[in-house]
N, C-alpha and C positions, 0 to 999 in steps of 0.2 A: 664900453662897446658890449653888445650881447653876442659875443662870439659863439657861445654854445648854442644859441638859437640857430645860427647858420649851419653849424655841423649837423644838428638835428634835422633841419630842413632838408639838406642835401641827401642824408641817408634815407629819409622817409620818402621824399618826393621822386628821387631817382629810381629807387628800388621799386616803387609803385607805377613807375611810368613804363608801360609796355613799348612805347615808342622810342625810349632811351635804351632799350635792350636790357633793362633790370640792371643797369650799373649801379653799384653801391660804393660810396666814397665818403670820407670823412675830411672836412675842410675847416681850418681855422687860421688865425694870423696874429701876429703881434707887431707893434711898432716899437723902434728904438731910435736912438740919436747918437750920431758919431761926431765927437768933437771937431774932427777934420772935415767930414763931408757932410754933416747935417742929417736930418731925419730920414728915415727909411722904414719901409714895411717888409716883413718876412711873412710869406704865405706858406702854409703847410698843408699838403694834400696826400691822403693815404687812400689808395684804390684797393678794394677787396678783389684779390686776382681771380677767384672763381666766378665773380659777377661780370667780368669783362670778356669780350669775344676774342678768341685767338684764331689768326689765319696764317698760311705758310708765306714766308717772306723770300727775299731773293737768295738767302743763304740755306734755303730749304728746311729751315727751322720754323717754328710757331710763335708768334708774338702778338701782343695786344698793343694797340695804338690809340691813345686818348688825346683829344685836341682840347687845349686849355685856352680861354681867353680871358685876360684880366684887363678892365677899363676902369679908369678913374676920372670922373667927370666934375666940372663945376658949372652948373647951369647947362647950357648946350655945348660947351667947350670941353673936349677930351683933353685932359692934362698929362696923362700917361696911358700908355696902351702896350700890351704884351700879348702875343699869340705864339703858341709853340705846341709841339707834339710830345707827349709823355709816353715813353716806350716801356713795356714791361720787360723783365728778364725773358730770354729766349728758352724754350723748351723743344726737345727732340721729338716728342710724341704728343699728339693733341689731347690724349687721355691722361697725361701726366699731371701730377699736382701742380696747381698754379698758385704760387705764393703771392701775398700781398706785396705791393710795390708803392713807393712814395716819391714825392717831388717837394722841393723847397726852392723858393725864388726869394731874391733880395732886391727890392726896387726903391731908388731914391725917390722921396716924396716930401716936398716942401710943406711947412706948416700950412694948414687950411682945412677947410671942410669939403668933403669929397662925396659924391655919389659912386659907391664902388660896386661894379658888377662883375661876377665870375660866371662863366659859361664852360659847360663840360659836355663834351661830346665823344662817345665811342665811335671811332671812325670805322670800325668793322661791324657796326650794328645800324640798322635802319632807325629812322626817326630823328626829330628835331633835337637839338642840345638842350640839356637842363640849364636854366639860368636863375640866379639869385642876386638881388640888389640890396644894399643897405647903406645907411649914412655912416661915413668914417671921418673922424676929427683927429687931426695930428696937430699937436700943440706943445712944443718943446722950447720954451723962452731961453735966450742965450744966456742970461745973467741970473736966472732965478733957479732955485732947485726944483728938480723934477724927476720923474720916475718913468721908466719904460713900462710896457705891459708885462704881465707875468707869463713866462713860457713854461708850459708843463713839459716835462722831460720823460722820455721812454728810457734812454740810456745815454751814458757819455764816458769819454775817455780823454786822456791826455792827447793833445794834437802832435802828430808826427809830420803830416804834410798838410798845409793849409787847404781848406775846401769851403764850399758854400755853408757847410753846417759849423764851421769853426767860429768860436767867439771867445776872445781873451784867453787862449791857450787851451780851450777844451773843444773837442767835437761833440756837439750836442744833437742827439737825435730826438726831435720834438714828439710828444705824444699828442696825437691829432684829435683825441675824443675828450670829452669831459665826464666820461663814465669809467669808474673803477670797479671791475668785477672782484668777487671774492678771492680770486687767485692772486690779485696784486698785494704785496705786502708793503709797498712804499708808494708815497706820492714825492716826486722830486720836482724842483722848480728852479728857475732862473729869472733874475731881474737886475736892471741896472739903475743906479741913482746918479743923477747928473748935477754938476755945478754946486756940490756941497761946499767946495772950497771957496767959491764965490759968495755963497750965501752966509756961511759960518766963519770963514777964514781958514786958510790953508792949514792943514793937519789938526784942525780943532776937532776934539772929540764929540761924537753924537751917537745915538742908539738906534739900531734897526731891530724892531720887533716883527716876528712873523707867527701867525697862529691860524688855527681853523675854527670857524665859527659856524653856528647854525645859520642855515640860509633864511629861515622863516622869522627869527627873533634876533639875530645877530649876537648871540651869547657864545662866549668861548666855550669849546667842548673840552671837558676834562683836562688833562695835562698837555694838550696839544698846543702849546705855547712856549716860545723861545726867544732869544735876543743875542745880538753880538753888537760889540762896541767897535765903532769904526773911527779912523782919522779921516777928515774930509779931504777928497781928492776931486779931480775933474770927472772921474767916473769911479763910483764904488759898485762892486760886484756883489750880489747875493746869490749863492748857489747852495741850496740847502735841501733837505728832505724830511719827511716824517714817516715813521713806521705806522702803518694804518691796519695792522693785523686785527686790533680790536675796535676799530672805529665802526660803529653800527651802520646799518643801512640808512640812507637819508640824503638829504640835500645840504650842501655845504658851501661855504666861501673859504678860500684860502687868502688870508689877508696879510699885506705888509704895510708897517707903519715906520715912519722915522721921527725922532724927536731930538731936540737939542738938549744941552745940559741942564736947562731949566725946566725940562719935561714939557715944553711946548711942542704940540703936534706940527710938524713940518709938511708931511704928506702922507697919504694912504692910497693904496691900490688894492683891489679885490679881483679874483677870478672865480666863477662858479665851477663846482664839480659835484658829481653824484656818486654815491658809494652804494654797492649791493654787497651785503656781508651776512648772510643767514646764519653763519656759524656764531657770530658775536651776539651775546645777549644785550639787547639795547639798553642804554643809560646805566651801565655798569663798567664804566671805563677804568676807574681808579679803584686800586685795591687797598688804599690807605685807611680804610674805615675802621679797622681793628683797633687802632690806637687813638682814635678820634672822639670827638664829642658824643657820637651816637653810641659809642661802647657801653655807657653807663645807663642808657635808657632801657626800662623794663619793656615788656612787650605791649602792654596796655597803652603806655605813654607813647611808644613808637607808633602803634596803630592810629592814635589820635593826631599825633604830629603829621603823619603821611596825609590823613584825610584833610588837615588844615591847609595843606599846600596846593589842594586842587584848584582853587580859583586862580592861581598864578601858573598852572602847568600848562603844557602843550597837550594836544590831543592824544599823541603817542605816549606822553608821561602818564596822563590819566588812565589810559587803557592798561598800561603796564602795571601802575600802582594798584589798580582795582584787581588785577589778576593775583598779585602778590598777597593782598589782604585776604583774599579768597584762600590762597594756598597756605597761608600761615607759616611760610618759611621765614623764621626770624632773621637768620643771617642775610637772605636776600633783600628782606625789608630794610636791615640796617645799611647795606651795601648801596641800595637804591636811594635811601634818604640822604646819605652822605654825597653820593654822586650828584644828586639834585643840586645841592648847594655848591658843590665844587664847579659845576657849569655856570652858577651865577657868580661866584667869586672865587677864582682859581687860587688866589693867595691866602684868603681869609674865609673859608667856607662857614666857620662857626660864627663869626662876627655877623655874616649875612644872615644866618638863621636866627640869632638872637635879636636882631633888629626886626625881622619879620615876626618873631614870636611875640614881641611887644604889641605889634599890630593886631595879631590874633587875639591878644588878651583884651585889648581895647574894643575889638569887634564883639568878642563874647560879652562884655559889659553892656554894650549899647543894644545889641540885637538878639540875644538869647531869648527863648521862650521857655515854658515849663518843660518841654519835651525835645526842644532842639538847642544845639550849641550855635552861636551867632554866626560862625563861619559857614554854617550849612544853609543859612537862610539866604534869600536873593539879595537883600540889602547888604548882609556881611560879605557875600561873594563880590559884589561890585565895589564895595568899600576896600577889600583886600587887593582887588585887581587894579583899581584906578585911583585909590586913596580917598581922602576927604573931598566931597564935592566943593566946588566954589561957592554954590548956593544950595541950601537945603530948605525948601519950604514945607512946613508940617501943617496940615489942616486935619484937626482932631474932630471938628464938628461943623457941618455945613448942610443947609437944608437939602435934603434928598439924596446926598452922596455918602458913600462909605468914608471912613477916615482914609487920608492919602498923604502921600509925600511926594514931592517932585524935586529930583536932584538934577543939577546942571553943572556940566563941566565946560570950562573955556576950551581946554585942550585934552583930548583922549587919544593917545598914540598919534597918528597921522591925521586925526579928525578934530575939527573945531565945533564948539557949540552943541554938545550932545546932551540928551536929556533922558532921565529915567523916571517912569511913574510907578510907584508902589502903592498898594492900598490893602485895606483889611476887610475883607468880605465877611469874617466872623465878628468884626467890631471890637471884640474883647481882648484878643491876644496881641502879643508884640511881633506876630509873624506877618509881615507884609509882603506878600509875593509880588513879583514884577507884573505889571498890567500891560506897559508899553514902553517901547524906547525907539529913538531914531539912530541908535548906534548899531551899525552893521554886525550880525552875529547874535543879536539879541531878538526877543520877540517883538515884532511889530504889528500892532494891533490897531487897524483903522477904526474899530469900533470902541476904542478905549473909554470915550467920553460917555458913550451909551452905557457900557457895562459899570463905570464909576458911579453912575446916577440911577442904577437899577434898584437901589435900595428902597425907594418909593416910587420910582417912575418905571413903568413897564412899556417899552417902545411898541407902537403899533406896527411899524415898518421894521422887520428884523435886519434889514439890509442898510438901515441908516447909519452914517457915520458920525453925525453930530447932532447932539441935543443940548448944546452947551448954554441955550438961553432959558434954563431953568432959574427959578428964583433964588438970588444969594450965591449962584455958582461962580467960582473964581478959577476953576482949574484951566480952563482955556486960556485965560489971560496970564496966568502964572507960567504955563508951559511956553507960551510964545514970548513972554516978556519976563524972563527969570530975574529976581532981585533978593 
């Protein structure tokens, strides 16, 4: 479920809605399962005190009153409904500081798919309430291993008196945002794994891993990975944290996995969060580079190696690397290059680099020119990024066309049947720039067939997209029917 989207919507829309009195609130939720009572949902709402309206009450103090309505529907039928008022702490002076206040509800909710609507109204302010609706699925099989949602934690302590925030001996105050500003030093979280004893056998050992990965490409970040060994129980608790002082700004997932003793993946659960940390130099999380494989690289070799990884780098990594190469800070270059491979293979970064280096060597042999290394050419970049194409059609000589190649991949990332057209407009060198591709993120040139055959055919209509009917032309057929 995209809980972070809900919280963002509520913050943005309520604060922007003059009719709702500029109320600002953060809302999120998690589902859990009780072995005795069945599934339930916990809702967490945090109201920014200064954004709500305070009026004098019967005690002659000032207080804010927020009306909350929670509706769970299946089709036109309302399955669960709860409406209540959330009261702020009382203050004696209307000009006094208004602290933030929060609410937590726990509502039994059987397995099923629901349309979940939350309505929030400042009863002391004019205007209609704010409403948000999304689809919620509750699915906790009785005899299969399962996992709750991941609850982000603001603080916790051992329980002395049970309350609505008590779970398994702890009073857990939820963190209702998915945004972690630079003053946060930790990200703490809570989750429950169910029926491990039924799925694996009572007290059978299994492994729970938890880590932080990049949101964009699902790569483990630095050393932000750990694990615990557990004996299978009806409910296994995971209550852990990471220190994030050095975690750079960016979008991340917090991930929990469970595996059996054969290392088979049993389940996985993720929650999104965003980090703002201007003080942390991006991509330099680990300091272990001093005694690593990068320590023996001379500056020229290091420079070349950093350039060679650009085809598989993110935009942030490319920008950072280019700045470091300009700055000529050799130690930063070493640290960056080491961390690059740590994020790809936390346990064996050197092995990961050596495997890639073999691909770079192959790329240079295949695609280098008299003045360019293979990894800097368009063919070299695609080759390093996506590997060897499933089909590679090379046409060195064809009437009226420049030499060209058409590469076809059955599967590229989440896409199927993607093609790349390279050609040699200077005819003689081995540098074939990319002319056209139907892969998102690459040049898409509707006039690629016109440009390919401009060697002897100059088009009369400069806007034409197709002149494939020239004598002996096969490009259109190869592109549409790769073989």
